[in-house]
VOVO-526136 format. One record per residue (C-alpha): residue in three letters; x negated, y, z negated. Coordinates in steps of 0.2 Angstrom, whole numbers, padded with zeros to 4 digits, always signed. Layout:
BEGIN
AlaXYZ/...
end
This chain:
BEGIN
Met+0247-0036-0279/Ala+0237-0033-0294/Asp+0236-0016-0301/Met+0219-0008-0306/Gly+0219+0007-0317/Val+0207+0017-0329/Thr+0206+0002-0341/Glu+0199-0009-0328/Thr+0186+0003-0321/Ser+0181+0011-0338/Ala+0166+0000-0340/Thr+0160+0004-0322/Gly+0163+0022-0326/Leu+0152+0022-0342/Ala+0139+0012-0333/Leu+0138+0025-0319/Val+0137+0039-0332/Ala+0123+0030-0342/Ala+0114+0028-0325/Met+0115+0046-0322/Val+0109+0051-0339/Gln+0094+0039-0337/Ser+0090+0046-0320/Gln+0089+0064-0327/Leu+0077+0058-0340/Ile+0066+0049-0327/Val+0066+0064-0315/Asn+0063+0077-0329/Ala+0053+0070-0343/Glu+0034+0073-0340/Leu+0025+0068-0356/Met+0037+0054-0362/Phe+0028+0042-0349/Thr+0010+0046-0355/Ile+0011+0039-0372/Gln+0015+0022-0381/Asp+0033+0018-0380/Glu+0038+0007-0395/Ser+0057+0008-0393/Ala+0059-0011-0393/Arg+0053-0011-0411/Ala+0066+0002-0416/Val+0079-0011-0421/Lys+0096-0008-0429/Gly+0094-0005-0448/Ala+0076+0001-0447/Lys+0072+0019-0454/Ser+0054+0018-0449/Ile+0041+0007-0439/Ala+0025+0002-0447/Phe+0009+0000-0436/Pro-0005-0010-0445/Lys-0023-0004-0443/Thr-0040-0010-0449/Gly-0058-0008-0445/Ala-0069-0017-0433/Leu-0078-0034-0434/Asp-0096-0034-0430/Pro-0105-0050-0425/Thr-0120-0054-0437/Glu-0135-0064-0433/Lys-0135-0082-0438/Ala-0151-0089-0445/Glu-0155-0107-0444/Asn-0149-0116-0460/Thr-0142-0100-0467/Ala-0124-0096-0470/Thr-0118-0079-0464/Thr-0107-0068-0475/Ala-0089-0068-0472/Gln-0082-0051-0467/Val-0067-0043-0475/Leu-0053-0034-0466/Thr-0043-0021-0476/Tyr-0027-0016-0467/Ala-0017+0000-0469/Val-0002+0006-0459/Asp+0003+0021-0448/Thr+0022+0024-0452/Met+0033+0032-0439/Asn+0049+0039-0446/Leu+0065+0037-0435/Asp+0072+0054-0440/Gln+0073+0065-0425/His+0092+0065-0421/Phe+0098+0077-0408/Gln+0115+0081-0399/Thr+0121+0091-0385/Leu+0140+0095-0388/Val+0150+0104-0375/Arg+0169+0108-0376/Leu+0177+0110-0359/Glu+0195+0117-0358/Asp+0207+0110-0346/Ile+0210+0127-0336/Ala+0191+0128-0333/Ala+0190+0110-0327/Val+0205+0112-0316/Gln+0200+0129-0308/Ser+0182+0125-0305/Ile+0175+0121-0288/Leu+0162+0111-0296/Asn+0163+0094-0304/Val+0160+0101-0321/Glu+0158+0084-0330/Ser+0144+0079-0318/Asp+0136+0096-0320/Ile+0137+0094-0339/Ile+0129+0077-0338/Glu+0115+0083-0327/Arg+0111+0098-0338/Ala+0112+0088-0354/Gly+0100+0075-0347/Lys+0088+0088-0342/Gly+0089+0096-0360/Met+0086+0079-0368/Ala+0071+0075-0357/Lys+0064+0093-0362/Lys+0068+0089-0381/Tyr+0058+0072-0380/Asp+0043+0081-0371/Thr+0043+0095-0384/Ala+0043+0083-0398/Ile+0029+0073-0390/Tyr+0019+0089-0386/Thr+0021+0096-0404/Ala+0015+0080-0412/Leu+0000+0078-0400/Lys-0005+0096-0403/Ala-0004+0094-0422/Ser-0012+0077-0423/Ala-0030+0079-0418/Ser-0042+0075-0432/Ala-0052+0090-0439/Ser-0064+0079-0448/Ala-0082+0077-0441/Pro-0083+0076-0426/Asp-0070+0089-0425/His-0057+0085-0411/Thr-0049+0103-0412/Val-0059+0114-0401/Ala-0059+0133-0399/Asp-0062+0132-0380/Tyr-0052+0148-0376/Ala-0057+0160-0390/Ala-0071+0169-0379/Ser-0065+0164-0362/Gly-0048+0159-0356/Ala-0054+0149-0341/Ile-0055+0131-0341/Thr-0072+0125-0335/Arg-0081+0109-0330/Ala-0092+0110-0345/Lys-0078+0111-0357/Ile-0069+0096-0349/Leu-0085+0086-0350/Ala-0088+0091-0368/Asn-0070+0086-0373/Arg-0072+0069-0363/Lys-0088+0066-0373/Leu-0078+0067-0390/Leu-0066+0053-0384/Asn-0081+0043-0377/Asp-0090+0044-0394/Gln-0075+0037-0403/Asn-0075+0022-0391/Val-0058+0028-0384/Pro-0053+0017-0369/Lys-0058+0025-0353/Ser-0042+0020-0344/Glu-0025+0028-0346/Arg-0032+0045-0351/Phe-0022+0060-0349/Met-0026+0079-0348/Val-0011+0090-0350/Ile-0013+0108-0344/Ser-0001+0124-0343/Thr+0005+0131-0327/Glu-0008+0146-0330/Gln-0022+0134-0330/Glu-0018+0125-0314/Ser-0026+0136-0302/Glu-0042+0136-0312/Leu-0042+0117-0312/Leu-0040+0115-0294/Asn-0056+0124-0291/Ile-0067+0113-0302/Asp-0078+0101-0292/Gly-0073+0083-0293/Phe-0054+0086-0295/Val-0044+0074-0284/Asp-0028+0082-0278/Ala-0013+0070-0280/Asp-0008+0073-0262/Lys-0023+0063-0257/Tyr-0018+0047-0266/Gly+0001+0050-0270/Ser+0007+0042-0254/Arg+0000+0025-0259/Glu+0006+0025-0277/Ser+0019+0032-0288/Leu+0015+0047-0298/Leu+0020+0053-0315/Asn+0031+0068-0316/Gly+0020+0084-0316/Glu+0005+0074-0310/Ile-0006+0085-0300/Gly-0022+0075-0298/Arg-0036+0066-0307/Leu-0053+0073-0314/Phe-0067+0064-0324/Gly-0055+0049-0328/Phe-0040+0059-0333/Thr-0023+0059-0325/Val-0019+0078-0325/Ile-0001+0083-0330/Cys+0004+0101-0327/Thr+0019+0106-0337/Thr+0028+0121-0344/Thr+0029+0113-0361/Cys+0011+0116-0363/Glu+0006+0133-0369/Ser-0005+0144-0359/Asp-0021+0143-0370/Val-0020+0124-0374/Thr-0026+0109-0366/Leu-0023+0091-0372/Tyr-0035+0077-0369/Tyr-0029+0060-0375/His-0027+0041-0372/Arg-0010+0033-0370/Ser-0012+0026-0388/Ala-0014+0042-0396/Leu+0004+0044-0400/Ala+0018+0031-0402/Phe+0036+0036-0397/Ala+0052+0026-0400/Arg+0070+0029-0397/Gln+0081+0020-0409/Val+0097+0027-0400/Glu+0095+0028-0382/Pro+0103+0044-0374/Thr+0122+0041-0377/Trp+0135+0049-0368/Glu+0153+0051-0375/Arg+0169+0060-0371/Gln+0184+0062-0381/Arg+0200+0073-0381/Ala+0198+0088-0393/Asp+0211+0094-0405/Leu+0227+0097-0394/Ala+0227+0115-0400/Tyr+0211+0118-0389/Leu+0218+0109-0373/Ala+0200+0103-0370/Asp+0188+0088-0369/Asp+0173+0086-0379/Tyr+0157+0079-0371/Ser+0142+0073-0381/Leu+0124+0067-0377/Ser+0114+0061-0392/Ser+0098+0052-0396/Leu+0089+0046-0411/Phe+0070+0044-0410/Gly+0053+0046-0419/Val+0035+0050-0414/Lys+0019+0046-0424/Ala+0000+0050-0421/Met-0011+0035-0421/Asp-0029+0031-0427/Ala-0030+0047-0438/Gly-0030+0058-0423/Lys-0047+0052-0415/Arg-0039+0047-0399/Ile-0034+0065-0394/Val-0044+0082-0392/Val-0034+0098-0393/Ala-0043+0113-0385/Ser-0035+0130-0389/Ala-0039+0148-0393/Ser-0043+0145-0411/
end
C-alpha cells in the first residue's frame, strides 16, 4: 500500500487556495472588470509597460496625374509603472486556531481576498477620477455644485462629451454611488438589470443600462461623483497575481504567518479624453 502524506497533496492544497483567492476577486471586484486588462504584458523583469499612441490618418483626395502627399505619424507612449505593491499579513497563534470553532485559515483567505479586490477597485477608481482631461473641452464637470441630483440632462451632456471625442459607443460604463442609485432608477430610459440579467452574465455591481452605459453602483464611488468612461480609458495590469503564502513564525510566537500579496499598476489612456468625471467641484 502506498502512503500519501502532506508532500503528495501540497500542490493540490496550493491550487485549491489559489482558486479560493481568485473566486473572492471575481465575486467582490466591481471596477476591475470594466477597464483594459494588460496583465499579459506585465512580464518578469519589467518595471513598466509602454502603450504607443499617435494621431489619426485622414484620406486625401487623389486628383488625376497628381501625387498625393505622404502623411507622417509621430508616435509617443503612455507609460504604466508597475509600482503598486500591497500585502495582507496575518499572524495566527496556535491556541487561537485550535480553540476556534471556525476554519480560521479559510476565513483569513476569504477576508484577504475581499480586501485585495477592494484595493484593486480603489486604485482604479482613484486613477479614473484623477485622469479626466481639464483641457478644452473640459471633461471635469461640476454637476453637483448647485444640485446633488443626478438627472437625464446631466447624463446626456456628459455622454456628448465622449461622443465629441469619437469615443467608441460600445463598452461604456457609468459608475455611481449608492446614494445616487435611487435617483437613477427614476430616470426615463433606464433599463433595470433584472429585465435582462437572466439571459446574460452581469458584472458585479451592475444595476442596469442607460443611454449606452452599463451602470455600476459601488461603495467605492463617493456620493457626489459620477464617472462616465470607455473600457480603454484606463489600463490595469497585475505583474504578480494575488499570491497566498503560509509559513511558521518564529517559535517564540507559536504561530503561523499568512500572507496575500500582489503587484500591479494603473494608467490613464488618451490624455484623459475617454472619461468624464462629474463631481461637486
